[in-house]
SEVEX-37087 format. One record per residue (C-alpha): residue number from 1; residue in one letter; z, y, x. Coordinates in nm, 2 decimals. Each point is the difference from the previous one (the first is absolute). Example, Ala and Ser with C-alpha at 12.3 -4.5 7.8 and 13.67 -1.06 7.14 Angstrom:
<atom><nr>1</nr><rest>a</rest><up>0.78</up><north>-0.45</north><east>1.23</east></atom>
<atom><nr>2</nr><rest>s</rest><up>-0.07</up><north>0.34</north><east>0.14</east></atom>
//
This chain:
<atom><nr>1</nr><rest>m</rest><up>0.00</up><north>-0.35</north><east>0.03</east></atom>
<atom><nr>2</nr><rest>s</rest><up>-0.14</up><north>-0.03</north><east>0.35</east></atom>
<atom><nr>3</nr><rest>k</rest><up>-0.33</up><north>0.16</north><east>0.10</east></atom>
<atom><nr>4</nr><rest>q</rest><up>-0.16</up><north>-0.34</north><east>0.04</east></atom>
<atom><nr>5</nr><rest>i</rest><up>0.10</up><north>-0.13</north><east>-0.34</east></atom>
<atom><nr>6</nr><rest>l</rest><up>-0.13</up><north>0.32</north><east>-0.16</east></atom>
<atom><nr>7</nr><rest>r</rest><up>-0.33</up><north>-0.02</north><east>0.19</east></atom>
<atom><nr>8</nr><rest>d</rest><up>-0.04</up><north>-0.37</north><east>-0.10</east></atom>
<atom><nr>9</nr><rest>s</rest><up>0.07</up><north>0.07</north><east>-0.37</east></atom>
<atom><nr>10</nr><rest>l</rest><up>-0.25</up><north>0.28</north><east>-0.01</east></atom>
<atom><nr>11</nr><rest>a</rest><up>-0.25</up><north>-0.19</north><east>0.21</east></atom>
<atom><nr>12</nr><rest>v</rest><up>-0.04</up><north>-0.27</north><east>-0.27</east></atom>
<atom><nr>13</nr><rest>r</rest><up>-0.29</up><north>0.13</north><east>-0.20</east></atom>
<atom><nr>14</nr><rest>r</rest><up>0.08</up><north>-0.04</north><east>-0.37</east></atom>
<atom><nr>15</nr><rest>l</rest><up>-0.29</up><north>0.04</north><east>-0.24</east></atom>
<atom><nr>16</nr><rest>l</rest><up>0.14</up><north>0.21</north><east>-0.28</east></atom>
<atom><nr>17</nr><rest>e</rest><up>-0.16</up><north>0.07</north><east>-0.33</east></atom>
<atom><nr>18</nr><rest>v</rest><up>0.01</up><north>0.38</north><east>0.03</east></atom>
<atom><nr>19</nr><rest>n</rest><up>-0.27</up><north>0.22</north><east>-0.14</east></atom>
<atom><nr>20</nr><rest>p</rest><up>-0.11</up><north>0.23</north><east>0.28</east></atom>
<atom><nr>21</nr><rest>s</rest><up>-0.04</up><north>0.29</north><east>-0.25</east></atom>
<atom><nr>22</nr><rest>d</rest><up>0.38</up><north>-0.03</north><east>-0.08</east></atom>
<atom><nr>23</nr><rest>l</rest><up>0.10</up><north>0.05</north><east>0.36</east></atom>
<atom><nr>24</nr><rest>k</rest><up>0.16</up><north>0.33</north><east>0.10</east></atom>
<atom><nr>25</nr><rest>d</rest><up>0.04</up><north>0.11</north><east>0.36</east></atom>
<atom><nr>26</nr><rest>d</rest><up>0.24</up><north>0.24</north><east>0.16</east></atom>
<atom><nr>27</nr><rest>v</rest><up>0.00</up><north>0.14</north><east>0.36</east></atom>
<atom><nr>28</nr><rest>i</rest><up>0.35</up><north>-0.02</north><east>0.15</east></atom>
<atom><nr>29</nr><rest>a</rest><up>-0.07</up><north>0.14</north><east>0.35</east></atom>
<atom><nr>30</nr><rest>i</rest><up>-0.28</up><north>0.13</north><east>0.21</east></atom>
<atom><nr>31</nr><rest>n</rest><up>0.05</up><north>0.01</north><east>0.38</east></atom>
<atom><nr>32</nr><rest>r</rest><up>-0.21</up><north>0.17</north><east>0.26</east></atom>
<atom><nr>33</nr><rest>v</rest><up>-0.03</up><north>-0.22</north><east>0.30</east></atom>
<atom><nr>34</nr><rest>t</rest><up>-0.16</up><north>0.06</north><east>0.34</east></atom>
<atom><nr>35</nr><rest>k</rest><up>-0.11</up><north>-0.24</north><east>0.26</east></atom>
<atom><nr>36</nr><rest>v</rest><up>-0.02</up><north>0.14</north><east>0.35</east></atom>
<atom><nr>37</nr><rest>v</rest><up>-0.31</up><north>-0.13</north><east>0.19</east></atom>
<atom><nr>38</nr><rest>k</rest><up>-0.17</up><north>0.10</north><east>0.33</east></atom>
<atom><nr>39</nr><rest>g</rest><up>-0.22</up><north>0.26</north><east>-0.18</east></atom>
<atom><nr>40</nr><rest>g</rest><up>0.28</up><north>0.16</north><east>-0.19</east></atom>
<atom><nr>41</nr><rest>k</rest><up>0.17</up><north>-0.07</north><east>-0.33</east></atom>
<atom><nr>42</nr><rest>n</rest><up>-0.14</up><north>-0.20</north><east>-0.29</east></atom>
<atom><nr>43</nr><rest>l</rest><up>0.14</up><north>0.13</north><east>-0.33</east></atom>
<atom><nr>44</nr><rest>s</rest><up>0.03</up><north>-0.22</north><east>-0.31</east></atom>
<atom><nr>45</nr><rest>f</rest><up>0.21</up><north>-0.04</north><east>-0.32</east></atom>
<atom><nr>46</nr><rest>s</rest><up>0.20</up><north>-0.28</north><east>-0.14</east></atom>
<atom><nr>47</nr><rest>a</rest><up>0.09</up><north>-0.02</north><east>-0.37</east></atom>
<atom><nr>48</nr><rest>l</rest><up>0.27</up><north>-0.21</north><east>-0.17</east></atom>
<atom><nr>49</nr><rest>v</rest><up>-0.10</up><north>-0.08</north><east>-0.36</east></atom>
<atom><nr>50</nr><rest>v</rest><up>0.15</up><north>-0.20</north><east>-0.29</east></atom>
<atom><nr>51</nr><rest>v</rest><up>-0.20</up><north>-0.14</north><east>-0.29</east></atom>
<atom><nr>52</nr><rest>g</rest><up>0.12</up><north>-0.14</north><east>-0.33</east></atom>
<atom><nr>53</nr><rest>d</rest><up>-0.09</up><north>-0.06</north><east>-0.36</east></atom>
<atom><nr>54</nr><rest>s</rest><up>0.33</up><north>0.12</north><east>-0.16</east></atom>
<atom><nr>55</nr><rest>h</rest><up>0.05</up><north>-0.36</north><east>-0.14</east></atom>
<atom><nr>56</nr><rest>g</rest><up>0.18</up><north>-0.17</north><east>0.27</east></atom>
<atom><nr>57</nr><rest>h</rest><up>-0.27</up><north>-0.02</north><east>0.27</east></atom>
<atom><nr>58</nr><rest>a</rest><up>0.02</up><north>0.20</north><east>0.32</east></atom>
<atom><nr>59</nr><rest>g</rest><up>-0.11</up><north>0.01</north><east>0.36</east></atom>
<atom><nr>60</nr><rest>f</rest><up>-0.01</up><north>0.22</north><east>0.31</east></atom>
<atom><nr>61</nr><rest>g</rest><up>-0.24</up><north>0.05</north><east>0.28</east></atom>
<atom><nr>62</nr><rest>m</rest><up>-0.08</up><north>0.22</north><east>0.30</east></atom>
<atom><nr>63</nr><rest>g</rest><up>-0.33</up><north>0.14</north><east>0.11</east></atom>
<atom><nr>64</nr><rest>k</rest><up>-0.11</up><north>0.18</north><east>0.31</east></atom>
<atom><nr>65</nr><rest>a</rest><up>-0.31</up><north>0.21</north><east>0.04</east></atom>
<atom><nr>66</nr><rest>r</rest><up>-0.14</up><north>0.32</north><east>0.15</east></atom>
<atom><nr>67</nr><rest>e</rest><up>0.01</up><north>0.18</north><east>-0.34</east></atom>
<atom><nr>68</nr><rest>v</rest><up>0.28</up><north>0.00</north><east>-0.25</east></atom>
<atom><nr>69</nr><rest>p</rest><up>-0.21</up><north>-0.12</north><east>-0.30</east></atom>
<atom><nr>70</nr><rest>m</rest><up>-0.13</up><north>-0.30</north><east>0.19</east></atom>
<atom><nr>71</nr><rest>a</rest><up>0.36</up><north>-0.09</north><east>0.11</east></atom>
<atom><nr>72</nr><rest>i</rest><up>0.12</up><north>0.02</north><east>-0.36</east></atom>
<atom><nr>73</nr><rest>k</rest><up>-0.29</up><north>-0.21</north><east>-0.12</east></atom>
<atom><nr>74</nr><rest>k</rest><up>0.07</up><north>-0.27</north><east>0.27</east></atom>
<atom><nr>75</nr><rest>g</rest><up>0.37</up><north>0.01</north><east>-0.10</east></atom>
<atom><nr>76</nr><rest>i</rest><up>-0.08</up><north>-0.06</north><east>-0.37</east></atom>
<atom><nr>77</nr><rest>e</rest><up>-0.23</up><north>-0.29</north><east>0.09</east></atom>
<atom><nr>78</nr><rest>q</rest><up>0.28</up><north>-0.17</north><east>0.21</east></atom>
<atom><nr>79</nr><rest>a</rest><up>0.25</up><north>0.07</north><east>-0.27</east></atom>
<atom><nr>80</nr><rest>k</rest><up>-0.22</up><north>-0.17</north><east>-0.26</east></atom>
<atom><nr>81</nr><rest>k</rest><up>-0.01</up><north>-0.31</north><east>0.22</east></atom>
<atom><nr>82</nr><rest>n</rest><up>0.38</up><north>0.00</north><east>0.03</east></atom>
<atom><nr>83</nr><rest>l</rest><up>0.07</up><north>0.02</north><east>-0.38</east></atom>
<atom><nr>84</nr><rest>i</rest><up>0.31</up><north>-0.20</north><east>-0.11</east></atom>
<atom><nr>85</nr><rest>r</rest><up>0.15</up><north>-0.09</north><east>-0.34</east></atom>
<atom><nr>86</nr><rest>l</rest><up>0.35</up><north>0.13</north><east>-0.05</east></atom>
<atom><nr>87</nr><rest>n</rest><up>0.28</up><north>-0.17</north><east>-0.21</east></atom>
<atom><nr>88</nr><rest>l</rest><up>0.10</up><north>0.28</north><east>-0.24</east></atom>
<atom><nr>89</nr><rest>k</rest><up>0.23</up><north>0.01</north><east>-0.30</east></atom>
<atom><nr>90</nr><rest>g</rest><up>-0.16</up><north>0.24</north><east>-0.25</east></atom>
<atom><nr>91</nr><rest>t</rest><up>-0.03</up><north>0.33</north><east>0.17</east></atom>
<atom><nr>92</nr><rest>s</rest><up>0.27</up><north>-0.07</north><east>0.26</east></atom>
<atom><nr>93</nr><rest>i</rest><up>0.08</up><north>-0.27</north><east>0.25</east></atom>
<atom><nr>94</nr><rest>p</rest><up>0.21</up><north>-0.31</north><east>-0.08</east></atom>
<atom><nr>95</nr><rest>h</rest><up>0.27</up><north>0.04</north><east>0.26</east></atom>
<atom><nr>96</nr><rest>q</rest><up>0.13</up><north>0.21</north><east>0.29</east></atom>
<atom><nr>97</nr><rest>v</rest><up>-0.17</up><north>-0.06</north><east>0.33</east></atom>
<atom><nr>98</nr><rest>l</rest><up>0.00</up><north>0.13</north><east>0.36</east></atom>
<atom><nr>99</nr><rest>g</rest><up>-0.32</up><north>0.00</north><east>0.20</east></atom>
<atom><nr>100</nr><rest>r</rest><up>-0.01</up><north>0.03</north><east>0.37</east></atom>
<atom><nr>101</nr><rest>y</rest><up>-0.28</up><north>0.07</north><east>0.25</east></atom>
<atom><nr>102</nr><rest>g</rest><up>0.08</up><north>0.11</north><east>0.35</east></atom>
<atom><nr>103</nr><rest>s</rest><up>0.28</up><north>0.26</north><east>-0.03</east></atom>
<atom><nr>104</nr><rest>a</rest><up>-0.11</up><north>0.10</north><east>-0.35</east></atom>
<atom><nr>105</nr><rest>q</rest><up>0.21</up><north>-0.13</north><east>-0.30</east></atom>
<atom><nr>106</nr><rest>v</rest><up>-0.08</up><north>0.06</north><east>-0.36</east></atom>
<atom><nr>107</nr><rest>l</rest><up>0.25</up><north>-0.08</north><east>-0.28</east></atom>
<atom><nr>108</nr><rest>l</rest><up>-0.14</up><north>-0.05</north><east>-0.35</east></atom>
<atom><nr>109</nr><rest>k</rest><up>0.22</up><north>-0.02</north><east>-0.31</east></atom>
<atom><nr>110</nr><rest>p</rest><up>-0.11</up><north>-0.06</north><east>-0.36</east></atom>
<atom><nr>111</nr><rest>a</rest><up>0.06</up><north>0.28</north><east>-0.24</east></atom>
<atom><nr>112</nr><rest>s</rest><up>0.02</up><north>0.03</north><east>-0.38</east></atom>
<atom><nr>113</nr><rest>e</rest><up>-0.29</up><north>0.13</north><east>-0.21</east></atom>
<atom><nr>114</nr><rest>g</rest><up>-0.05</up><north>0.38</north><east>0.03</east></atom>
<atom><nr>115</nr><rest>t</rest><up>0.15</up><north>0.03</north><east>0.35</east></atom>
<atom><nr>116</nr><rest>g</rest><up>-0.34</up><north>0.06</north><east>0.17</east></atom>
<atom><nr>117</nr><rest>v</rest><up>-0.09</up><north>-0.06</north><east>0.37</east></atom>
<atom><nr>118</nr><rest>i</rest><up>0.29</up><north>0.13</north><east>0.21</east></atom>
<atom><nr>119</nr><rest>a</rest><up>-0.17</up><north>-0.02</north><east>0.34</east></atom>
<atom><nr>120</nr><rest>g</rest><up>-0.14</up><north>0.23</north><east>0.27</east></atom>
<atom><nr>121</nr><rest>g</rest><up>-0.32</up><north>0.01</north><east>0.20</east></atom>
<atom><nr>122</nr><rest>p</rest><up>-0.18</up><north>-0.33</north><east>0.08</east></atom>
<atom><nr>123</nr><rest>v</rest><up>0.23</up><north>-0.21</north><east>-0.22</east></atom>
<atom><nr>124</nr><rest>r</rest><up>-0.08</up><north>0.21</north><east>-0.31</east></atom>
<atom><nr>125</nr><rest>k</rest><up>-0.38</up><north>-0.04</north><east>0.05</east></atom>
<atom><nr>126</nr><rest>v</rest><up>0.04</up><north>-0.38</north><east>0.03</east></atom>
<atom><nr>127</nr><rest>m</rest><up>0.20</up><north>-0.02</north><east>-0.32</east></atom>
<atom><nr>128</nr><rest>q</rest><up>-0.25</up><north>0.22</north><east>-0.19</east></atom>
<atom><nr>129</nr><rest>v</rest><up>-0.31</up><north>-0.20</north><east>0.10</east></atom>
<atom><nr>130</nr><rest>a</rest><up>0.19</up><north>-0.33</north><east>-0.07</east></atom>
<atom><nr>131</nr><rest>g</rest><up>0.10</up><north>0.10</north><east>-0.35</east></atom>
<atom><nr>132</nr><rest>i</rest><up>0.38</up><north>0.01</north><east>0.05</east></atom>
<atom><nr>133</nr><rest>h</rest><up>0.12</up><north>0.28</north><east>-0.23</east></atom>
<atom><nr>134</nr><rest>n</rest><up>0.38</up><north>-0.04</north><east>0.02</east></atom>
<atom><nr>135</nr><rest>v</rest><up>0.16</up><north>-0.07</north><east>0.34</east></atom>
<atom><nr>136</nr><rest>l</rest><up>0.26</up><north>0.14</north><east>0.23</east></atom>
<atom><nr>137</nr><rest>t</rest><up>-0.09</up><north>0.00</north><east>0.37</east></atom>
<atom><nr>138</nr><rest>k</rest><up>0.16</up><north>0.10</north><east>0.33</east></atom>
<atom><nr>139</nr><rest>s</rest><up>-0.18</up><north>0.02</north><east>0.33</east></atom>
<atom><nr>140</nr><rest>l</rest><up>0.22</up><north>-0.08</north><east>0.29</east></atom>
<atom><nr>141</nr><rest>g</rest><up>-0.07</up><north>0.02</north><east>0.38</east></atom>
<atom><nr>142</nr><rest>t</rest><up>-0.32</up><north>0.14</north><east>0.12</east></atom>
<atom><nr>143</nr><rest>s</rest><up>-0.22</up><north>0.23</north><east>-0.20</east></atom>
<atom><nr>144</nr><rest>n</rest><up>-0.33</up><north>-0.12</north><east>0.16</east></atom>
<atom><nr>145</nr><rest>p</rest><up>-0.23</up><north>-0.04</north><east>-0.30</east></atom>
<atom><nr>146</nr><rest>h</rest><up>-0.17</up><north>-0.31</north><east>0.14</east></atom>
<atom><nr>147</nr><rest>n</rest><up>0.33</up><north>-0.19</north><east>0.04</east></atom>
<atom><nr>148</nr><rest>v</rest><up>0.14</up><north>0.13</north><east>-0.33</east></atom>
<atom><nr>149</nr><rest>v</rest><up>-0.31</up><north>-0.12</north><east>-0.19</east></atom>
<atom><nr>150</nr><rest>k</rest><up>0.02</up><north>-0.34</north><east>0.17</east></atom>
<atom><nr>151</nr><rest>a</rest><up>0.38</up><north>-0.03</north><east>-0.08</east></atom>
<atom><nr>152</nr><rest>t</rest><up>-0.07</up><north>0.09</north><east>-0.36</east></atom>
<atom><nr>153</nr><rest>f</rest><up>-0.26</up><north>-0.28</north><east>-0.02</east></atom>
<atom><nr>154</nr><rest>a</rest><up>0.24</up><north>-0.24</north><east>0.17</east></atom>
<atom><nr>155</nr><rest>a</rest><up>0.25</up><north>0.08</north><east>-0.28</east></atom>
<atom><nr>156</nr><rest>l</rest><up>-0.26</up><north>-0.03</north><east>-0.27</east></atom>
<atom><nr>157</nr><rest>l</rest><up>-0.12</up><north>-0.34</north><east>0.14</east></atom>
<atom><nr>158</nr><rest>s</rest><up>0.35</up><north>-0.14</north><east>-0.01</east></atom>
<atom><nr>159</nr><rest>l</rest><up>0.05</up><north>0.07</north><east>-0.37</east></atom>
<atom><nr>160</nr><rest>k</rest><up>0.05</up><north>-0.32</north><east>-0.20</east></atom>
<atom><nr>161</nr><rest>d</rest><up>-0.01</up><north>-0.05</north><east>-0.37</east></atom>
<atom><nr>162</nr><rest>v</rest><up>0.25</up><north>-0.21</north><east>-0.19</east></atom>
<atom><nr>163</nr><rest>a</rest><up>-0.24</up><north>-0.30</north><east>-0.04</east></atom>
<atom><nr>164</nr><rest>q</rest><up>-0.06</up><north>-0.02</north><east>0.38</east></atom>
<atom><nr>165</nr><rest>v</rest><up>0.38</up><north>0.01</north><east>0.07</east></atom>
<atom><nr>166</nr><rest>a</rest><up>0.07</up><north>-0.27</north><east>-0.27</east></atom>
<atom><nr>167</nr><rest>e</rest><up>-0.27</up><north>-0.22</north><east>0.15</east></atom>
<atom><nr>168</nr><rest>t</rest><up>0.13</up><north>0.03</north><east>0.36</east></atom>
<atom><nr>169</nr><rest>r</rest><up>0.36</up><north>-0.07</north><east>-0.11</east></atom>
<atom><nr>170</nr><rest>s</rest><up>-0.11</up><north>-0.29</north><east>-0.24</east></atom>
<atom><nr>171</nr><rest>k</rest><up>0.16</up><north>0.17</north><east>-0.30</east></atom>
<atom><nr>172</nr><rest>t</rest><up>-0.11</up><north>0.14</north><east>-0.33</east></atom>
<atom><nr>173</nr><rest>v</rest><up>-0.07</up><north>0.37</north><east>-0.06</east></atom>
<atom><nr>174</nr><rest>e</rest><up>0.30</up><north>0.02</north><east>-0.23</east></atom>
<atom><nr>175</nr><rest>e</rest><up>0.24</up><north>-0.14</north><east>0.27</east></atom>
<atom><nr>176</nr><rest>i</rest><up>-0.13</up><north>0.27</north><east>0.25</east></atom>
<atom><nr>177</nr><rest>r</rest><up>0.05</up><north>0.28</north><east>-0.25</east></atom>
<atom><nr>178</nr><rest>g</rest><up>0.36</up><north>-0.12</north><east>-0.04</east></atom>
<atom><nr>179</nr><rest>k</rest><up>-0.02</up><north>-0.15</north><east>-0.35</east></atom>
<atom><nr>180</nr><rest>s</rest><up>0.11</up><north>-0.36</north><east>-0.01</east></atom>
<atom><nr>181</nr><rest>p</rest><up>-0.16</up><north>-0.24</north><east>-0.27</east></atom>
<atom><nr>182</nr><rest>k</rest><up>0.34</up><north>0.00</north><east>-0.18</east></atom>
<atom><nr>183</nr><rest>q</rest><up>0.00</up><north>0.38</north><east>-0.03</east></atom>
<atom><nr>184</nr><rest>n</rest><up>-0.36</up><north>-0.01</north><east>-0.13</east></atom>
<atom><nr>185</nr><rest>g</rest><up>0.10</up><north>-0.26</north><east>-0.26</east></atom>
<atom><nr>186</nr><rest>a</rest><up>0.31</up><north>0.20</north><east>-0.10</east></atom>
<atom><nr>187</nr><rest>a</rest><up>-0.20</up><north>0.32</north><east>-0.04</east></atom>
<atom><nr>188</nr><rest>a</rest><up>-0.26</up><north>-0.19</north><east>-0.21</east></atom>
<atom><nr>189</nr><rest>g</rest><up>0.28</up><north>-0.14</north><east>-0.22</east></atom>
<atom><nr>190</nr><rest>a</rest><up>0.15</up><north>0.35</north><east>-0.04</east></atom>
<atom><nr>191</nr><rest>e</rest><up>-0.34</up><north>0.13</north><east>-0.11</east></atom>
<atom><nr>192</nr><rest>n</rest><up>-0.03</up><north>-0.28</north><east>-0.25</east></atom>
<atom><nr>193</nr><rest>n</rest><up>0.34</up><north>0.07</north><east>-0.15</east></atom>
<atom><nr>194</nr><rest>a</rest><up>-0.06</up><north>0.37</north><east>-0.04</east></atom>
//
């Protein structure tokens, strides 16, 4: 997913029915940045934050301020504006997906119940706030937390459920799952005979 597509998809403000009290936030990275001016150096902090309700809604944001708490607060406010709804399948994801942003790549694979979140660093925090409890991940390329988070969201945005795929292909959900109407009829007949 290109940078422009990710920016456009996050720029569309979606009004989600999320209770603000359900939202949990997690700080991924805090950076000390300095700006050199004529009078010396201006010191400030930037914070990368993810927010989610553990029920399939998540967002990320970045805040910058002179103090760390203010930077975190600004990041949380921006993350709440960027909340998106994710297509999940129970406590995992519906299919394998690779998200790209810059030179960062994040591979997400669905996992069976009880596997847990096999992820490290920024990807783990995104999965925890989004409510994904069983997933296998691999971060490829750069380890820059900003790009890794954006690549993770690019992957999560490209997840599709069976109904969406069936609609785009003009097929039924059973055909997408690999069950033809004849097999469904034969299975129903076998159940009736038993």
